[in-house]
N, C-alpha and C positions, 0 to 999 in steps of 0.2 A: 504493500500500500504506500510505501514511501515514494514510489515513482509519481504518485498523484500530487505530492508536494511540489515537485518541479512543474507539473502541468498547471496547477492552479495558483500557486503563490510564487514559486521561484522565478517565473518570467516577469513578474511585476517588480521585483526588487532591483534588477539592473536599470529599469526605466526610471525608478525613483531616485537612483543614485547617479545617473548619467550626468545631468547638468551640474549638480554640486561637485561631482568628481572633476569635471572640466574646470569649473570656476575655482576650485581649491587645489588644482594641480595634483589630483590623485588622493588627497587627504580629505575626503568628503565629510569626515566627522569634525573637522576644525572649522567651526562657524566664524571664527575671527578672520578667516581668509576669504569668506564669501563676498563682502563688499568690494574688495580689490579685484577679484576674479570677475564679478558681475560688471564692474566698470570697464575692465579690459575687454569683455565680450562686446559691450556696447561700442567701444572704440573699433573693434574688429569689424563689426557690422557697418559702421560709418565708413571705414576705409574700403571695404568691399563694395559698398554702394557707390562711393566716389569713383573707384576704378571703372565701374560699369556706366558711369554717367547718370546715376539715378539719385533721386532725392530720398531722404529718410525722414519719416514722420516721427518726431520726438513727442510721443503721445502719452498723456496721463489720463487715466480713466475719469478722474474728477472733472476734466474739461468737457466731457459729454460728447454729443454728436457733432458739434460745430467744426472743430479742427479736423476730425476724421472725414466728414463729408466734403469739406473744402479741399483736403488733400486728394481725395478720390474724385474730385470734380463732380460731386453728386449733391450740390447744395440744394437743388430744387426737390430732391427726393429725401430730404432730412425727415426721419421718423418723428411722429408726434409724441410717442411714449419716451420716458426717460431712458438713458443709457443703462444697460444691464450691468450689474456689478457681481458677476458670478465667479470671478477668478480671484476673489479675496482669500486671504490666508485661512480664515475660519471655514469657508466653504470647501476649499481644497483639502484641508485637514479632515473634515467630515466625509468628503467624497472618498478619499483614500482609506479612511477607517471602514466605510461601508464596503468598498471593494475588497479589503483585506478579509472581513468577516464573511462575505459571500464566497470568496475563494476557499477560506478555511472550512466553511460548511460543505463545499464541494468535495474537499478532501475527507472530511469526517463522515460524510453520509454513508459511503460504503463500509467504513469501519463500524459505524453504529449499527448498520444493517446486519453485519456478521456477529455483532454482540447481542443486539436486542432480539433478533429472531431465535437464536438458540436458548436464551434466557426465557423468552415467552413460551417456547415449546417445552422446556424443562418444567416451568411453573405449571403449565396446563397438564402435563403428564403427571406431575406430583399431585396436583389437585384431583385429577381423575382417579389416580391410584388410591389415595387415602380417603376419598369420598365415601367409599363403601366399607 
Protein backbone atom coordinates (compact mmCIF):
# COMPACT_ATOMS: atom_id res chain seq x y z
CA UNK A 1 0.00 0.00 0.00
CA UNK A 2 2.97 2.36 0.30
CA UNK A 3 3.03 2.76 -3.48
CA UNK A 4 -0.23 4.67 -3.12
CA UNK A 5 1.61 7.29 -1.04
CA UNK A 6 3.65 8.22 -4.11
CA UNK A 7 0.54 8.30 -6.26
CA UNK A 8 -1.53 10.57 -4.05
CA UNK A 9 0.80 12.61 -1.85
CA UNK A 10 4.31 12.20 -3.17
CA UNK A 11 3.62 14.01 -6.46
CA UNK A 12 2.30 17.09 -4.67
CA UNK A 13 5.37 17.68 -2.49
CA UNK A 14 7.86 18.54 -5.29
CA UNK A 15 5.35 21.03 -6.69
CA UNK A 16 5.01 22.71 -3.31
CA UNK A 17 8.78 22.87 -2.87
CA UNK A 18 9.77 23.87 -6.41
CA UNK A 19 9.43 27.67 -6.28
CA UNK A 20 10.82 28.01 -2.74
CA UNK A 21 13.73 25.76 -3.74
CA UNK A 22 14.56 28.02 -6.67
CA UNK A 23 14.12 31.22 -4.66
CA UNK A 24 16.30 29.94 -1.79
CA UNK A 25 18.94 28.25 -3.97
CA UNK A 26 18.01 24.76 -2.86
CA UNK A 27 17.44 25.45 0.84
CA UNK A 28 13.65 25.68 0.77
CA UNK A 29 13.36 25.56 4.56
CA UNK A 30 15.32 28.81 5.04
CA UNK A 31 12.57 31.45 4.98
CA UNK A 32 15.07 34.29 5.41
CA UNK A 33 16.31 33.71 1.85
CA UNK A 34 12.86 33.94 0.26
CA UNK A 35 12.63 37.76 -0.16
CA UNK A 36 16.04 37.89 -1.87
CA UNK A 37 15.21 34.98 -4.17
CA UNK A 38 11.78 36.39 -4.92
CA UNK A 39 13.28 39.78 -5.89
CA UNK A 40 15.89 38.01 -8.05
CA UNK A 41 13.09 36.12 -9.81
CA UNK A 42 11.31 39.38 -10.59
CA UNK A 43 14.56 40.81 -11.98
CA UNK A 44 14.97 37.72 -14.14
CA UNK A 45 11.44 38.15 -15.53
CA UNK A 46 12.10 41.84 -16.29
CA UNK A 47 15.37 41.01 -18.08
CA UNK A 48 13.76 38.21 -20.12
CA UNK A 49 10.89 40.50 -21.15
CA UNK A 50 13.28 43.29 -22.11
CA UNK A 51 15.28 40.89 -24.32
CA UNK A 52 12.08 39.97 -26.12
CA UNK A 53 10.98 43.59 -26.42
CA UNK A 54 7.91 43.04 -24.26
CA UNK A 55 6.41 45.06 -21.47
CA UNK A 56 5.97 43.71 -17.96
CA UNK A 57 2.97 44.59 -15.87
CA UNK A 58 4.03 45.30 -12.28
CA UNK A 59 0.65 44.37 -10.90
CA UNK A 60 -0.64 44.38 -7.35
CA UNK A 61 -3.97 42.71 -6.71
CA UNK A 62 -5.02 45.64 -4.55
CA UNK A 63 -5.01 47.85 -7.69
CA UNK A 64 -8.00 45.94 -9.07
CA UNK A 65 -9.10 45.62 -12.69
CA UNK A 66 -7.92 49.06 -13.90
CA UNK A 67 -4.17 48.50 -14.50
CA UNK A 68 -4.73 44.95 -15.74
CA UNK A 69 -7.37 45.94 -18.30
CA UNK A 70 -5.25 48.90 -19.41
CA UNK A 71 -2.21 46.66 -19.90
CA UNK A 72 -4.26 44.15 -21.89
CA UNK A 73 -5.91 46.98 -23.84
CA UNK A 74 -9.33 45.78 -22.70
CA UNK A 75 -10.46 48.93 -20.89
CA UNK A 76 -13.92 48.81 -22.46
CA UNK A 77 -14.42 45.24 -21.23
CA UNK A 78 -13.60 46.02 -17.59
CA UNK A 79 -15.80 43.79 -15.37
CA UNK A 80 -18.37 45.34 -13.07
CA UNK A 81 -17.61 43.00 -10.18
CA UNK A 82 -14.64 43.50 -7.83
CA UNK A 83 -11.31 41.85 -8.59
CA UNK A 84 -11.14 38.35 -7.03
CA UNK A 85 -8.67 37.84 -4.21
CA UNK A 86 -8.33 34.05 -4.30
CA UNK A 87 -4.54 33.74 -4.27
CA UNK A 88 -4.03 35.14 -0.80
CA UNK A 89 -1.99 33.27 1.79
CA UNK A 90 -4.91 32.00 3.86
CA UNK A 91 -6.76 30.71 0.81
CA UNK A 92 -3.70 28.91 -0.57
CA UNK A 93 -2.92 27.41 2.84
CA UNK A 94 -6.48 26.09 3.15
CA UNK A 95 -6.42 24.87 -0.46
CA UNK A 96 -3.25 22.83 0.07
CA UNK A 97 -4.60 21.58 3.40
CA UNK A 98 -7.71 20.27 1.64
CA UNK A 99 -5.65 18.70 -1.16
CA UNK A 100 -3.39 17.01 1.38
CA UNK A 101 -6.30 15.45 3.29
CA UNK A 102 -8.08 14.39 0.11
CA UNK A 103 -4.96 12.63 -1.10
CA UNK A 104 -4.35 11.09 2.30
CA UNK A 105 -7.92 9.80 2.28
CA UNK A 106 -7.20 8.27 -1.11
CA UNK A 107 -4.21 6.47 0.37
CA UNK A 108 -6.01 5.30 3.51
CA UNK A 109 -9.24 4.18 1.85
CA UNK A 110 -7.87 0.83 0.60
CA UNK A 111 -6.06 0.28 3.90
CA UNK A 112 -9.22 0.92 5.89
CA UNK A 113 -11.15 -1.36 3.56
CA UNK A 114 -8.76 -4.21 4.30
CA UNK A 115 -9.03 -3.53 8.04
CA UNK A 116 -12.73 -2.71 8.42
CA UNK A 117 -14.09 -5.57 6.31
CA UNK A 118 -12.28 -8.37 8.19
CA UNK A 119 -13.15 -6.80 11.57
CA UNK A 120 -16.81 -6.49 10.53
CA UNK A 121 -16.81 -10.09 9.27
CA UNK A 122 -15.17 -11.33 12.48
CA UNK A 123 -17.66 -9.38 14.61
CA UNK A 124 -20.62 -10.73 12.64
CA UNK A 125 -19.26 -14.26 12.90
CA UNK A 126 -18.66 -13.89 16.66
CA UNK A 127 -22.16 -12.47 17.17
CA UNK A 128 -23.73 -15.27 15.10
CA UNK A 129 -21.72 -17.98 16.87
CA UNK A 130 -22.45 -16.82 20.43
CA UNK A 131 -26.04 -15.81 19.77
CA UNK A 132 -27.24 -19.39 20.28
